[in-house]
C-alpha positions in Angstrom: -8.2 -10.5 13.9 -10.8 -9.4 12.1 -10.5 -9.1 8.0 -13.3 -6.3 7.1 -14.9 -6.3 3.7 -14.1 -2.7 3.6 -16.0 0.6 3.3 -17.0 0.3 -0.3 -16.5 0.3 -4.1 -16.6 2.3 -6.8 -15.5 -0.2 -9.2 -18.3 -1.7 -11.4 -17.3 -4.5 -12.8 -13.2 -6.7 -13.6 -13.2 -4.3 -16.6 -12.0 -1.2 -13.4 -8.7 -2.5 -13.2 -7.7 -1.3 -16.0 -8.0 2.4 -14.3 -6.7 1.4 -10.4 -7.8 4.3 -8.0 -5.2 5.0 -6.5 -2.9 7.6 -5.7 -4.4 10.8 -7.1 -1.9 13.6 -8.3 -4.4 16.2 -8.6 -2.2 19.0 -8.7 -1.6 20.5 -12.4 1.5 20.4 -14.2 3.9 23.1 -13.6 2.1 23.8 -9.9 3.8 23.4 -6.5 5.9 21.3 -8.0 9.6 22.7 -7.7 10.8 19.5 -7.6 10.1 18.7 -11.0 12.3 19.6 -14.5 10.3 20.1 -17.1 10.3 18.9 -21.4 12.4 21.7 -23.4 11.8 22.7 -26.3 13.3 20.8 -28.8 11.8 20.6 -32.5 13.4 17.6 -35.6 12.4 14.1 -35.6 15.5 13.3 -32.4 12.4 14.7 -30.6 10.3 11.9 -31.5 12.6 9.5 -31.3 13.4 9.9 -27.6 9.7 8.6 -26.7 10.9 4.8 -28.6 11.9 2.0 -26.1 10.3 0.6 -23.0 10.0 2.2 -19.8 9.1 1.1 -16.0 7.6 3.1 -13.8 9.9 4.5 -11.0 7.3 3.3 -8.1 7.9 -0.3 -8.2 5.2 -0.5 -5.4 2.4 1.8 -8.0 -1.1 1.2 -8.8 -1.1 2.9 -11.7 0.3 2.3 -15.1 3.9 -0.1 -14.6 4.9 -0.2 -18.0 5.3 2.0 -21.4 6.4 0.5 -24.4 5.9 3.0 -27.1 7.4 2.3 -31.3 7.7 4.3 -34.1 6.4 2.9 -37.9 7.0 5.8 -40.2 5.7 8.8 -39.3 3.6 7.7 -36.4 4.2 6.5 -33.1 2.7 4.0 -31.0 2.6 3.7 -26.9 1.5 -0.3 -25.5 1.1 0.6 -22.2 -0.1 -1.9 -18.9 -1.5 -1.3 -15.7 -1.6 -2.9 -12.3 -3.2 -6.0 -11.9 -2.7 -8.9 -10.1 -1.9 -12.5 -10.7 -0.1 -10.3 -13.8 -0.4 -7.2 -15.4 -3.7 -5.6 -17.6 -2.9 -5.0 -20.7 -4.3 -2.2 -22.0 -3.6 -3.1 -25.2 -1.6 -0.2 -28.2 -3.1 3.3 -29.3 -1.8 5.8 -31.9 -0.5 8.4 -30.0 -1.6 12.1 -31.3 2.0 13.6 -32.6 0.4 16.8 -34.7 1.0 19.7 -33.1 2.7 19.4 -30.0 6.1 16.6 -30.9 7.3 20.0 -31.2 7.4 20.8 -28.3 8.8 17.0 -27.0 5.1 16.4 -26.4 2.7 13.6 -27.4 -0.9 12.8 -26.7 -2.8 9.7 -26.2 -5.9 9.2 -25.8 -7.4 5.4 -23.9 -10.8 4.9 -24.9 -13.5 2.3 -22.2 -17.1 2.0 -21.9 -16.4 3.5 -18.7 -13.9 6.1 -18.9 -11.6 8.2 -21.0 -7.9 8.8 -19.7 -6.6 11.7 -21.7 -2.4 11.1 -21.4 0.3 14.2 -21.7 3.3 12.8 -22.1 7.4 13.8 -22.3 10.5 13.2 -22.4 12.5 15.3 -18.9 16.1 16.5 -19.3 16.9 13.8 -16.5 16.2 11.2 -19.2 13.1 10.5 -17.2 9.3 9.8 -19.4 6.6 12.3 -17.7 2.7 11.3 -18.2 0.3 13.4 -16.8 -3.3 12.0 -17.4 -6.7 12.4 -16.9 -9.2 10.5 -16.1 -13.0 11.3 -16.5 -15.7 8.6 -15.4 -18.6 8.2 -17.9 -20.4 5.1 -16.5 -22.6 7.6 -14.2 -21.2 5.7 -11.0 -20.5 8.7 -8.8 -16.9 8.2 -9.2 -14.4 11.5 -9.1 -12.7 12.2 -12.0 -8.4 12.5 -11.1 -5.0 13.6 -12.5 -2.2 12.0 -12.1 1.2 11.8 -12.4 4.0 9.2 -13.2 7.3 8.6 -13.8 9.6 6.0 -15.8 13.3 5.4 -16.7 13.8 2.5 -19.6 13.7 -0.4 -18.4 16.7 -2.9 -18.2 16.5 -5.9 -20.7 15.8 -9.4 -18.7 19.2 -10.7 -18.4 20.1 -13.7 -20.7 19.3 -17.3 -19.1 17.3 -15.7 -16.5 14.0 -18.2 -16.0 12.4 -16.0 -13.8 8.7 -15.5 -14.4 5.7 -13.5 -13.3 5.1 -9.7 -12.8 8.7 -9.2 -10.8 11.0 -10.5 -11.9 10.0 -9.5 -14.8 9.0 -5.5 -14.4 11.5 -4.9 -11.7 9.1 -5.2 -9.3 10.8 -5.1 -5.4 10.1 -8.8 -3.4 8.2 -6.9 -0.8 6.1 -3.8 -0.8 5.7 -3.8 3.2 8.6 -4.3 5.9 6.7 -7.5 7.8 3.2 -8.9 8.7 2.5 -6.9 10.9 2.5 -3.6 8.7 1.6 -5.2 5.7 -1.5 -6.1 7.2 -1.9 -2.5 8.8 -0.4 -0.6 5.5 -3.3 -2.7 3.7 -6.6 -1.8 5.7 -5.6 2.0 5.6 -5.3 1.6 1.5 -8.3 -0.1 1.8 -10.6 2.3 4.0 -9.5 4.9 1.6 -10.1 3.1 -1.3 -6.9 2.4 -2.9 -7.5 -0.8 -4.0 -4.7 -1.8 -6.0 -2.7 -0.8 -3.3 -4.6 -2.4 -0.3 -4.2 -5.6 -2.9 -0.5 -5.5 -3.1 0.1 -5.6 0.4 -2.2 -8.1 1.5 -0.7 -10.2 -0.8 3.0 -9.5 -0.1 1.3 -10.2 3.8 0.3 -13.6 2.4 3.9 -14.3 0.7 4.9 -13.4 4.5 3.1 -15.5 6.4 1.2 -18.4 4.2 -1.0 -19.8 6.9 -2.1 -16.9 7.5 -5.7 -16.6 6.8 -6.4 -12.6 7.5 -4.4 -12.4 4.6 -5.8 -14.1 1.8 -9.5 -12.8 3.3 -7.7 -9.2 2.8 -7.2 -10.4 -1.0 -10.2 -11.0 -1.5 -11.9 -8.2 -0.1 -9.9 -6.1 -2.7 -10.9 -8.4 -5.3 -14.5 -7.7 -4.3 -14.0 -3.9 -4.2 -12.5 -4.4 -7.9 -15.5 -5.3 -9.0 -13.3 -9.0 -9.8 -15.5 -11.0 -7.6 -14.5 -14.7 -8.8 -11.3 -13.9 -7.5 -12.5 -12.6 -4.4 -14.8 -15.9 -3.1 -12.2 -17.8 -3.6 -9.3 -15.5 -1.6 -11.9 -15.7 1.5 -12.8 -19.4 0.9 -9.0 -19.4 1.6 -9.1 -17.5 3.7 -12.1 -19.2 5.9 -10.1 -22.4 5.2 -7.5 -20.5 7.4 -9.2 -19.9 10.5 -10.1 -16.3 9.3 -13.3 -14.4 10.6 -15.1 -12.2 7.5 -16.2 -9.3 9.0 -18.4 -7.0 6.1 -20.9 -3.7 7.2 -24.6 -4.9 6.9 -27.8 -3.6 8.6 -30.2 -5.9 9.9 -33.1 -5.6 8.1 -36.3 -4.0 10.9 -38.5 -1.4 10.6 -36.0 0.8 8.4 -33.3 -1.1 8.6 -31.7 1.4 10.9 -29.1 -1.3 12.8 -26.4 -0.9 11.6 -23.2 -2.6 12.6 -21.1 -6.0 11.5 -21.8 -9.6 9.7 -19.1 -12.3 11.1 -18.6 -15.4 9.5 -15.9 -17.6 10.5 -16.0 -21.3 9.8 -16.9 -22.0 13.6 -19.8 -19.5 14.0 -21.8 -16.9 11.9 -22.9 -13.0 13.7 -23.4 -9.8 13.8 -22.8 -7.1 16.3 -24.0 -3.7 16.2 -22.4 -0.6 16.3 -22.6 -0.1 19.5 -20.5 -3.6 19.8 -23.2 -5.5 20.9 -23.9 -8.9 19.4 -27.2 -9.5 18.6 -27.3 -13.0 17.1 -25.0 -15.9 17.0 -25.4 -19.4 15.9 -23.2 -22.2 14.2 -23.0 -22.9 10.6 -24.7 -25.8 10.5 -27.7 -24.9 12.8 -28.9 -22.2 10.2 -30.9 -21.9 6.4 -30.3 -19.1 5.1 -32.1 -17.5 1.3 -31.3 -14.7 -1.0 -34.0 -12.4 -1.9 -35.0 -9.3 -2.8 -38.1 -6.7 -0.9 -41.4 -6.7 -2.8 -41.0 -3.3 -5.1 -42.6 0.1 -3.6 -44.8 0.2 -6.6 -44.9 -2.6 -7.9 -43.0 -2.4 -11.2 -40.6 -5.3 -10.6 -38.0 -3.8 -10.3 -35.0 -5.1 -8.1 -33.4 -2.4 -5.8 -32.0 -4.3 -3.4 -30.6 -7.8 -1.9 -30.3 -9.7 1.2 -29.6 -12.7 2.8 -31.9 -13.9 5.1 -31.2 -16.5 8.0 -33.4 -18.7 10.6 -32.6 -20.1 13.3 -34.7 -21.0 16.3 -37.5 -20.1 15.1 -36.7 -16.5 13.9 -35.5 -15.0 10.9 -32.6 -12.7 10.7 -32.6 -10.2 7.3 -28.9 -8.6 6.5 -28.4 -6.0 3.5 -24.8 -5.9 2.6 -23.9 -2.1 3.2 -21.4 -0.2 1.0 -20.5 2.5 2.6 -19.1 5.3 -0.5 -22.5 5.3 -2.4 -25.9 7.0 -1.1 -28.0 4.5 0.0 -31.8 5.3 0.7 -32.9 4.1 4.7 -29.7 1.8 4.8 -29.9 -0.5 1.7 -31.8 1.0 -1.6 -28.5 1.1 -3.2 -27.4 2.4 -6.6 -24.5 0.3 -9.0 -22.3 -1.3 -7.2 -24.1 -1.6 -4.2 -26.4 -3.3 -5.7 -24.4 -5.7 -7.5 -22.4 -6.1 -4.1 -25.5 -6.9 -2.4 -26.4 -9.6 -4.7 -22.8 -11.1 -5.1 -22.5 -10.6 -0.7 -25.9 -12.2 -0.7 -24.8 -14.5 -3.1 -22.0 -15.6 -0.9 -23.0 -16.3 2.5 -25.7 -18.3 0.9 -23.7 -20.8 -0.7 -21.3 -20.7 1.8 -22.9 -21.6 4.6 -24.6 -24.3 2.4 -21.3 -26.4 1.7 -20.6 -25.8 5.7 -23.7 -27.7 6.7 -23.0 -30.3 4.2 -19.5 -31.3 5.1 -17.9 -29.8 2.3 -16.0 -26.7 2.4 -13.1 -28.3 2.5 -10.6 -27.8 5.7 -8.0 -27.8 4.1 -7.9 -24.9 1.4 -6.0 -25.3 -2.4 -3.8 -23.5 -4.1 -5.4 -19.8 -5.3 
């Protein structure tokens, strides 16, 4: 079974784990949502106190905010939020809630600001007791990612039982052990999520697949693919290593450098073979890892200004050079290899990983017995 590194990335760095690119609810509050109760006007301090407490997302498999804690301090309210991450949820920290204007109507406002995005929220306690959080995500990092809106619903958290020694996100957040029925459905669902750029959702399904079959290298490689797209490159390489050691084949979209890098296809890497299969399904190159030498480089600047605009990994076999550029699909790349961020960083990380892995394989130090993740 081949594990594709996936479609292009919409993330720039590990900090992007704070705002997962998940199911995007672009519907505006009040439009085409007949079954959703609306907050009722209610003045007084009692309205504000209705927000106070611990809340958990009703969707145990969410890739967005997993839980919210709201506390009162004098006339002020403070919200603490966590977003879906692995191995534990990302702590967004605490922010003061704006209660100056909308609180009498049962709506609180909150803004989270990061270097790459602004997340504006409206919180409302619905008549049925749920907390609704409407989000508007605006990216400010010039990455080309589309802004999106989504809505999440929360219910009061159930305090953990006294003496429960279980640890980890599942026991603490009430997340069920399974996010899909069986190994095959997990892998198929994860592949779809990855193709749709739903990185946290894909990650959760690959992780569940790895729990259902711990010896399946494809699941661990898939976890690495999701981490790569989320900008968590160190975590990605650890998972790819484990996947390779368990027999997986990593499959990555690349262009094979020619006159204009027009020869696109899949770069395949396993413990037994390195190969390139073009988009017509033809295997143009194949060799044992031990028979190759490799290097990482960048093409000469077109206008001599010294700026690096692409990275490649070059393999040498039987007196010939084979140059490959990682090809992210969701960013516009000129000539299939001159890519804006995050494509440029991904090219570098991919090239370095292939180069370093081949060196370890050739030296016999790429352990066939995977270590614990």
